Every structure is written in C-alpha cells, then in structure tokens.
C-alpha positions in Angstrom: 57.3 -96.6 56.3 58.5 -93.6 57.4 61.2 -91.4 55.1 63.3 -89.1 56.0 64.1 -86.8 53.3 63.0 -86.8 49.6 64.4 -89.2 46.9 63.9 -86.4 43.6 64.1 -88.4 40.4 65.3 -91.1 40.5 67.5 -92.5 38.2 69.2 -96.1 37.7 72.1 -96.4 36.1 72.9 -99.8 33.1 75.4 -101.2 35.3 72.9 -101.5 38.8 70.0 -101.9 35.9 71.9 -104.8 34.3 73.2 -107.0 37.8 69.9 -106.4 39.1 67.7 -107.2 36.4 70.8 -110.6 36.2 70.3 -111.1 40.1 65.9 -111.2 39.5 66.8 -108.4 43.3 64.5 -106.0 43.5 65.7 -102.0 43.8 62.7 -100.7 45.7 63.9 -101.9 49.3 67.3 -101.0 48.8 65.6 -96.7 48.3 63.2 -97.4 50.9 66.3 -98.3 53.1 68.1 -95.9 52.2 64.8 -93.0 52.2 64.4 -94.4 55.9 68.3 -93.9 57.2 69.1 -97.8 56.9 72.0 -96.8 55.5 73.5 -101.0 56.1 77.4 -100.7 55.3 78.1 -97.0 55.1 81.4 -96.7 56.8 81.1 -95.3 60.8 81.9 -91.7 58.9 80.1 -91.4 56.3 77.0 -93.1 58.6 77.8 -89.5 61.1 78.3 -87.4 57.4 75.0 -89.2 56.1 73.2 -87.6 59.3 75.0 -84.4 59.4 73.3 -84.2 56.3 70.0 -84.3 56.8 70.1 -80.9 59.2 72.3 -79.3 56.9 71.0 -80.3 52.9 74.4 -82.0 52.4 74.8 -85.6 50.0 73.4 -88.9 51.1 75.0 -92.4 50.4 74.3 -95.4 51.2 75.8 -99.0 50.3 75.0 -101.6 50.2 75.7 -106.1 49.5 73.4 -107.3 47.7 73.4 -110.8 45.5 74.3 -108.5 42.8 77.5 -106.9 43.9 77.9 -103.6 46.5 75.3 -101.3 45.9 75.8 -97.6 45.9 72.7 -95.5 46.5 73.8 -91.6 46.2 70.8 -88.6 47.0 71.8 -86.0 46.2 72.5 -82.2 48.4 69.9 -80.6 47.1 67.5 -83.5 46.8 66.3 -83.2 43.3 67.7 -86.6 42.7 68.8 -89.6 43.8 70.9 -91.9 41.3 71.5 -96.0 41.9 74.9 -97.5 40.4 77.6 -99.8 41.0 80.8 -98.7 42.2 82.8 -99.2 38.9 80.6 -97.0 37.5 81.0 -93.7 39.1 
C-alpha cells in the first residue's frame, strides 16, 4: 500500500488500547488507511485541510467508526509521531 506521509513514532493511548483489545480488533488497518489518505468519516472541511496539510506540513487527523467505538488518528505536523486515541481522551 502506498503511503502519502510518514507516521513517525506510533503512540496508542490507554483507552484506545483497551477498547481495541476488548473488541478483538486490530489497529494496523486503520493506521494503513490513515497514511494512505483514506480518512473515512472525517468531515469534508477537515478532509480538505488534510489534503492541504500534505503540502504544507500541517497535522493530519482521521476519524473512524469501529467496533471498538469512534477512533481518532492524529499525525503531528512534523510527522514525528502519530497518536491513536478515543475522542474522550483528548
């Protein structure tokens, strides 16, 4: 799969780790989708922001609805890290 940007260090918050472990679901497919530009349920304005961020070096955020609940994946502007979290952990 082609990626559009580097993920940097991947960090999974405790809530996301617990939710996915309980649901028996893997995080890797969501990371792959995020890095390849499949931002799923991200609203149209944020989707446009993500496209611009690819050229301007800004943060990129994806939203996914999973069996574990709503999930956010955020890659920092400098691409040094990507955080996987549940919205309630923000």
